[in-house]
C-alpha distance (Angstrom), angle and dihedral (degrees) to the residues before:
residue distance angle dihedral
M1 . . .
D2 3.81 . .
N3 3.82 92.6 .
F4 3.79 91.7 47.7
K5 3.81 91.5 48.4
R6 3.81 90.3 49.9
Y7 3.81 89.9 56.1
Y8 3.80 93.7 40.5
H9 3.81 95.9 49.9
G10 3.81 93.1 35.7
N11 3.78 125.9 56.1
R12 3.84 92.9 -36.1
A13 3.79 93.2 -126.3
P14 3.81 114.7 164.5
F15 3.79 111.3 -80.2
G16 3.79 108.7 -138.7
I17 3.77 120.5 -139.2
H18 3.77 119.1 -167.8
M19 3.79 120.6 -171.8
H20 3.75 136.2 -179.0
M21 3.78 122.3 -134.1
G22 3.81 89.8 -121.4
W23 3.80 89.2 69.9
F24 3.75 91.9 73.8
F25 3.79 94.1 59.0
Q26 3.83 94.0 62.8
P27 3.82 116.6 74.7
F28 3.81 94.2 -149.6
T29 3.81 92.3 55.9
R30 3.79 92.8 49.3
E31 3.81 90.7 48.2
G32 3.80 91.6 48.8
M33 3.78 91.5 47.4
D34 3.81 90.9 49.9
R35 3.80 91.9 50.4
A36 3.81 93.0 48.6
I37 3.81 91.8 48.1
E38 3.80 90.6 49.7
D39 3.81 89.7 52.5
I40 3.80 92.7 48.2
L41 3.78 93.2 48.6
K42 3.80 89.9 56.5
Y43 3.79 84.4 77.0
G44 3.80 102.7 83.5
D45 3.79 94.2 -146.6
A46 3.82 101.4 42.9
Y47 3.79 116.1 101.0
I48 3.78 132.2 -170.7
V49 3.78 107.7 -142.4
I50 3.78 139.0 158.7
A51 3.81 122.6 -112.1
K52 3.82 92.6 -101.0
Q53 3.80 90.4 57.4
V54 3.80 90.7 52.4
L55 3.80 89.7 51.7
D56 3.82 90.2 48.3
W57 3.80 89.4 52.8
M58 3.82 90.9 48.2
R59 3.82 89.1 53.8
N60 3.79 91.0 48.0
P61 3.84 109.5 22.3
T62 3.78 111.2 -156.5
D63 3.79 127.5 -167.2
I64 3.80 114.8 -110.5
S65 3.81 89.7 -117.0
E66 3.83 89.4 61.9
I67 3.80 98.8 36.9
K68 3.82 93.5 102.9
H69 3.81 87.3 66.0
F70 3.82 94.8 46.2
K71 3.82 101.1 122.1
E72 3.82 94.6 -152.6
W73 3.82 88.9 61.5
D74 3.79 95.6 49.4
C75 3.79 109.4 144.2
N76 3.80 97.7 -151.5
V77 3.79 93.0 116.7
K78 3.79 118.5 167.7
L79 3.80 113.7 -135.9
P80 3.81 118.6 -144.4
Y81 3.81 89.1 -116.8
D82 3.79 140.1 9.6
P83 3.85 106.1 -91.0
S84 3.81 91.1 -160.2
K85 3.81 90.8 68.6
D86 3.80 116.6 82.4
N87 3.79 93.4 -160.4
A88 3.80 94.9 74.5
K89 3.79 111.0 131.4
E90 3.80 119.6 -111.6
G91 3.80 90.7 -117.2
T92 3.77 90.1 56.6
R93 3.80 91.0 49.2
L94 3.79 89.8 51.1
A95 3.81 89.4 49.8
L96 3.80 88.8 53.6
V97 3.80 92.0 49.7
L98 3.80 90.6 49.0
S99 3.81 90.9 46.5
L100 3.79 91.1 50.8
A101 3.80 90.2 47.6
A102 3.80 91.4 52.1
I103 3.80 92.1 47.7
S104 3.78 93.1 44.9
T105 3.79 94.6 54.6
G106 3.80 87.0 71.8
L107 3.79 98.0 50.6
L108 3.79 112.9 130.9
L109 3.79 105.4 -174.9
G110 3.61 132.3 53.9
I111 3.76 138.1 7.0
I112 3.77 130.1 92.9
Y113 3.77 121.5 -150.5
Y114 3.78 90.0 -122.1
F115 3.78 95.2 142.0
I116 3.80 94.6 52.8
A117 3.80 90.0 68.1
K118 3.81 89.6 70.3
R119 3.80 92.3 53.8
I120 3.80 98.8 45.1
R121 3.80 98.5 37.1
N122 3.83 90.9 106.5
Y123 3.81 93.2 51.0
I124 3.81 106.2 40.1
P125 3.80 124.1 42.3
L126 3.79 109.4 -119.6
E127 3.82 98.6 -162.5
D128 3.81 92.2 106.5
N129 3.80 97.2 34.0
V130 3.77 127.1 90.6
V131 3.79 111.8 -126.3
V132 3.77 115.2 -159.9
H133 3.81 110.9 -137.5
E134 3.80 99.6 -175.9
Y135 3.79 95.8 96.8
R136 3.77 99.7 33.0
D137 3.80 109.8 128.6
């Protein structure tokens, strides 16, 4: 969260988040992502959007007080299946995971790759890198 806070309390430039589809197949990465998103959304004026939504806002800048009515950021997204039903087929679940992965690659606010540091510690020296400890289990 330190990187996010630096952007948030600094010049408030968009904070890019880039994910790989493989993230969504590991439970610990999904859990970490969920926890980071929950923390970010505690800020009332931080939004997680895809690149297209940023471009839409740049074409039609809207004051933060009116952003909830900005039609390009409408959150009425239709999922490929009803997640409340347990009888969804595995193929449909995979389609949802792939859809979420495709959507998530365009996220611009929010998550730090804190959990990658554990995996690459043996390959990349971390002396000069900042490792975020907030979500370490």
